[in-house]
Each structure stands twice: as structure tokens, then as C-alpha cells.
N, C-alpha and C positions, 0 to 999 in steps of 0.2 A: 926397698920400695918406699916411696914417700906417701904422705897422707894427703887427702883431698881438701882438708880445711873447710868442710861444709858448715856454714854458720846458720843458714836459713833456707827453708824450702818454700817460703812465701811466694817468691817469683814464679816458681813452677806451678804452685797451686792456683795462683791468679791467672796464669796462662791457660791452664786447664779449664778454669771457669769461663774465661773469655771465649775459648773454643766452643763451649757448650752454649753460651749466650748467642754467639754468632750463628751457630747451627739453628737454634730456635728462631731467631729473628729472620734469618735468610729463608727458612722454610715457610714462615708466615708471609713474608713478602712475595715469595713465589706463588703461594696460593692466592694471594690478593691479585697478583698480576694475571693469573689464569682466569679469575672471575672477571676482571676488567676486560680482558680480551674477549671473553664470551659476550659481555654486555655490549662491547663495541661492535662485534660482528652482528648481533641482533639489531642494534641501532642502525647500522649501515643498511641492512636489509629493509628496515622500516623506512629509511630515508629514500631508498630507491622506489619503494611502493608509493610513498607520499608524493614524490616529485613526478612519478609516472601519472598518477591521478591528476596532479596539478597541471601537467601538460595537456592531458585530455580535456580537462575543464577549460583550460586556456584556449585550446583550439575551438571548443564550442563557443566560448565567449567572443573570440575573433569572428567566427562565422556569423554569430548573432549580430555583432556590431556592424559587420558589412551589410547584412540584410537590412538592418535599421537605417543605415546610411543610404542604401539603394532606394528603400521605400520613401525616405524623406526627399531624395532628389527627384523622384517621380512626381511628387505632389506639386501642384501648381497653385501659386498664390497670385493670381492676376497675371500680369505680364512680366513680372520679375522672378528670378530664381529663388527657391526657398533657402532659408538660413539653415545650413547643415553643420554649423560649428559645434553644436553639442554632440551630434552623432560622430563627427570627425574626432573630437576629443575622446569620446568613449572608445572608438576604434583604436586610437593611438595608445590609450591606457591598456586596453586588452592586449595589444601587440607587445607592449613593454612587459606586462605580467607574464605573457606566454614566453617571451625571450628569457626572462628571469627563471622561470620554471624549467625551461629547456637547458639553461646553463647549469642549474643545480642538479638536474637529472644526469647530465653528462659528467659532472664532477663526481657525483655519487657512484655512477657506474664505473668510472675510472678507478676510484678508490676500491670498489668491490673487486675489480680485476687485479689490482696491485696488492691487495691485502694478503692473499695466499703466499706470495713470494716474501713479503715482509715478515710473515709469520714463520716461514722456513728460516729466514735470516736470523730471527730472534731465537728460535728453538735450538739451533746448534749450540751457541754459547750457554743457553739456559740448561740444556741437558748436561753439558760439562760441569756447570755449577752444581746441579742436582747430584751428579755422580760424585763430585768432591764431598758434598755434604753427607751423602748417604754412605760413601765408601771410605774416603780418606780421613774425614774427621773422626769417625768412630775408631779407626786404627790409631790416629794420633792421640785420641783420648786414652785408649788402652795403653799405648806406649808411655804416655806421661804418668798414668796411674802406676805402671810398673816401675818407672824410674823414681817417682816420688816415694814409693814403698821401699825400694832398694836404698835410696839415700837416707830415708828415715831410719831404716834398720842400721845403716852405717853409722849414723850419728849416735845411735844408742850404744854402739860398741867402741867407737873411736874415743880416745882420751881427750878430755877438754883441754884445749890449747889457749894460752892467753892471747888476746887480740893484738 
């Protein structure tokens, strides 16, 4: 039976340390991602509320601008029609703001509808990673610890061979 010629266990010790570092870093990153997901979900709900309110306010502003324009058109200034340019500009501005709010609300609602599926798509691979970190890495750590101890014991009894 031949000998193994074990000269150093440093590589295995470094691999074991790298596994432990990876497990700690990955666990921290997963926790940070979970918090970021919660913040995003809360932010998305706030966006829908904000833009819903902005749409209601925009509708009120358009209604008010139309009222102002109608009142101005009814006013008579002698025999010529009144200047309504200021009221027309205000109405156009109110319409643009309303359109902007409606667009933002539609986008926010679309993201809120799509978010659960995106979360499901994310959680599948994430759960696999968590399973590996919590199940496979401790097994690998124990196996490496066992192999390092066995090889260390072997180096204690094996005769010293010239390089």
C-alpha cells in the first residue's frame, strides 16, 4: 500500500473558511434582500395611493378650469369676445397634469399586479439557495472538518519523506 504524501492541509483549511465566509455573506445578503422587498412593496402601495389622490385632484382642477373658462366666455366686454387665453392655458395645464397622474397611476397599478408573480419567480431560486446554505454547507463543513482531522492524524504518523 502506498503513502499519500500529504504535505499541507492549508488548502483544505482555506476552503473550509471560504465556505463559512460565503454562508455568512449569503445569509446577510438574503436578509437585506428580504428587507428591500418589503420596502419596495410598501413604497408601491404608497405610490398607488399618491397617484390615486393626484388623479382625483387633477379631475377637480380640470373641472374648475372648465368652469373658469365657461364663466370667462360668458362675460361680455362690449361688442367683442372676452380674452380667454389665460383660462385656456390653465385648462390645458390641468389636463396635462391629470394625464401625467393617470399615467403614473396606471403604471403603479400594473407594477402592483405584476409584483406577486415576480416575487414567486424570485423565491424559487432563493429558497434553493437558502436550502443549500442551511443544509448543504453545514454538511460540507462537517465533512471538511472530518477530512482535515483525518489527514492531520495521518501526517502525525506518516514518515517524513524528502520533497
